[in-house]
C-alpha positions in Angstrom: 329.3 226.2 -29.6 331.2 223.1 -28.9 332.0 222.3 -25.3 334.6 220.0 -23.4 333.7 217.3 -21.1 336.0 215.4 -18.7 335.2 211.5 -18.6 334.1 210.7 -14.9 334.2 207.4 -13.0 331.1 205.1 -14.2 330.7 207.2 -17.3 329.6 205.7 -20.6 329.3 207.3 -23.8 325.5 206.4 -23.5 325.4 208.2 -20.3 327.1 211.2 -21.6 324.9 211.4 -24.8 321.7 211.1 -22.5 323.1 213.8 -20.2 323.7 216.4 -23.0 321.2 215.5 -25.8 318.8 213.5 -23.9 319.3 210.6 -26.4 321.7 207.8 -25.4 321.6 206.6 -29.0 323.7 209.4 -30.2 326.6 207.6 -28.3 327.8 206.2 -31.6 327.8 209.6 -33.3 329.7 211.1 -30.2 332.4 208.6 -30.6 332.9 209.2 -34.2 333.0 212.9 -33.5 335.7 212.3 -31.0 337.6 210.2 -33.1 336.8 207.0 -30.7 336.9 203.9 -32.5 335.5 201.7 -29.9 332.6 203.5 -28.0 332.9 201.0 -25.1 336.4 202.2 -24.4 336.5 205.5 -22.8 338.8 206.3 -19.6 338.5 208.4 -16.6 339.8 211.9 -17.2 339.6 211.6 -21.2 338.5 214.8 -22.8 335.7 214.9 -25.0 334.3 217.6 -27.3 330.5 218.0 -26.9 329.2 219.6 -30.2 325.8 221.3 -30.7 323.3 218.6 -31.7 323.0 219.9 -35.2 326.6 219.2 -35.7 326.5 215.8 -34.4 323.5 214.6 -36.3 324.1 216.7 -39.5 322.8 219.6 -41.1 320.0 220.2 -43.5 320.6 218.7 -46.8 322.9 220.8 -49.3 321.5 222.0 -52.3 322.4 220.0 -55.7 326.1 220.7 -56.6 326.5 222.6 -60.0 326.5 220.7 -63.4 330.3 220.5 -63.2 330.5 218.4 -60.4 329.8 214.9 -61.9 331.8 213.2 -59.4 328.8 211.3 -57.4 330.7 211.7 -54.1 328.8 212.5 -51.1 330.7 214.1 -48.1 330.9 211.6 -45.2 329.4 212.2 -41.9 331.4 211.1 -38.6 334.6 209.1 -38.3 333.1 205.7 -39.3 331.9 206.9 -42.6 335.2 208.8 -43.3 337.3 205.6 -42.7 335.0 203.8 -45.1 335.0 206.4 -47.8 338.5 207.7 -47.5 340.7 204.8 -45.9 341.4 203.7 -42.5 344.3 205.7 -41.7 344.8 204.1 -38.3 346.0 200.7 -40.2 348.9 202.9 -41.2 350.0 204.2 -37.9 353.3 202.7 -36.5 354.0 201.7 -33.0 355.7 205.3 -32.3 352.7 207.2 -33.6 354.2 208.1 -37.1 352.5 207.5 -40.3 353.6 204.8 -42.7 354.7 206.4 -46.1 352.5 203.8 -47.9 349.4 206.1 -46.8 350.4 208.7 -49.2 351.2 206.2 -51.9 347.8 204.4 -51.6 345.7 207.5 -50.9 347.0 210.7 -52.1 347.3 212.4 -55.6 347.3 216.0 -57.0 344.3 217.9 -58.1 345.3 220.4 -61.0 344.4 224.0 -60.1 342.7 226.2 -62.8 344.6 229.1 -61.6 347.7 229.6 -59.2 347.6 230.9 -55.6 350.6 231.9 -53.7 351.8 229.6 -50.8 350.9 231.3 -47.6 354.1 230.5 -45.8 356.1 231.4 -49.0 354.5 233.8 -51.3 357.2 233.7 -53.7 355.9 230.4 -54.7 352.7 229.7 -56.7 350.5 226.6 -56.0 349.6 224.9 -59.4 348.0 221.7 -57.8 346.6 220.7 -54.5 347.9 217.6 -52.8 344.9 215.8 -51.5 342.9 212.4 -51.2 342.8 211.0 -54.7 338.9 210.5 -54.4 338.7 214.2 -53.9 340.6 215.2 -56.9 337.7 215.8 -59.2 335.8 217.6 -56.5 338.9 220.1 -55.8 339.1 220.8 -59.3 335.4 221.4 -60.0 335.2 223.9 -56.8 337.9 226.1 -58.0 336.7 225.9 -61.6 333.4 227.3 -60.2 335.2 230.0 -58.3 336.9 231.2 -61.5 334.0 231.1 -63.6 331.8 232.9 -60.9 334.5 235.7 -60.8 335.8 234.8 -57.5 339.3 234.1 -58.1 340.6 237.5 -56.8 339.0 237.0 -53.4 341.5 234.2 -52.8 344.7 235.5 -51.7 346.9 232.6 -50.3 346.7 228.8 -50.1 347.4 227.6 -46.7 347.6 223.6 -47.4 345.6 220.6 -47.6 347.0 217.2 -46.7 348.9 217.4 -43.3 349.1 214.4 -40.9 348.7 216.0 -37.6 346.1 216.4 -34.7 343.3 218.8 -34.6 344.6 222.0 -33.0 341.6 222.1 -30.4 341.5 218.4 -29.5 343.6 215.2 -29.5 341.7 213.6 -32.4 343.4 213.5 -36.0 342.8 216.5 -38.2 340.6 216.0 -41.5 343.9 217.3 -43.1 345.3 213.9 -42.3 343.0 212.3 -44.8 343.6 215.2 -47.4 340.1 216.2 -47.3 340.5 219.8 -45.8 342.2 222.8 -47.2 342.9 226.3 -45.8 342.5 229.5 -47.8 343.6 233.0 -46.7 344.9 231.8 -43.5 346.8 235.4 -42.8 343.4 237.1 -42.3 341.3 234.0 -41.1 342.9 232.7 -37.9 341.6 230.1 -35.8 339.2 231.6 -33.1 338.5 234.7 -35.0 335.4 236.0 -37.2 338.0 236.4 -40.2 337.1 237.9 -43.5 336.2 234.9 -45.7 334.1 236.1 -48.5 330.6 234.8 -48.3 330.4 234.0 -52.0 333.4 231.7 -51.8 331.8 230.1 -48.8 328.7 229.4 -50.6 330.6 227.7 -53.5 332.3 225.3 -51.2 329.2 224.3 -49.5 327.5 223.7 -52.8 330.0 221.0 -53.5 329.6 219.4 -50.0 332.2 221.2 -47.8 331.7 222.3 -44.3 333.0 225.5 -43.5 335.0 226.1 -40.3 333.7 229.5 -39.7 330.3 228.2 -38.8 331.7 226.8 -35.7 332.0 228.7 -32.6 334.4 229.7 -29.8 338.0 228.2 -30.1 336.9 225.9 -32.7 335.9 228.6 -35.1 338.3 228.4 -38.2 337.3 230.8 -41.0 340.1 229.5 -43.1 339.1 225.9 -43.0 337.0 224.0 -45.4 336.6 220.1 -44.9 334.7 217.5 -47.1 332.8 215.9 -44.3 330.6 216.8 -41.4 330.1 215.4 -37.8 333.8 215.3 -37.1 
């Protein structure tokens, strides 16, 4: 279960990593997890998320994706790799904290859906494509094609969104939705902090394609509607 820690006087990330993980060298990964670009710059009173070691260092290797996923895209681990693979969103931030529209123009696109889903906040509308990072388009298409092929389409009730520039609900760092590499499904019955009722077979398909499921998290961070194409963040 992720804990929180308030930075104290004379703290460094190396000292904090040593305290919680017995390994100062994990300071860089702890910085990545907390969206800290410069691990040497932390402030007294700053709130950090302290995840379990396995979340910080990475889960065991995923099984190979099915033959339909010929994308060659490996899910990144930690902020540094997200910025390398999916673009440095911080270069697009304006002085007032808003995001330059060039980010969407440069980085995002639409993944066609092999079947439609009702939009969670207006179920009179059917979603035919997912607005996501352009590099993730073939992965998204393959995931939903696999779900249909394996007879799981009916277990998805509504679509709760993908790209959304915002902070993570349980911390101040940017959500993975900001890169367009996370999506929410069946949010009505899978609210954050709850066990939810996400179908296990659906979860396994997403895992095969490299996604991390928020339902594996603990406490207030548990998010069973959420799937993100990265780990360690």
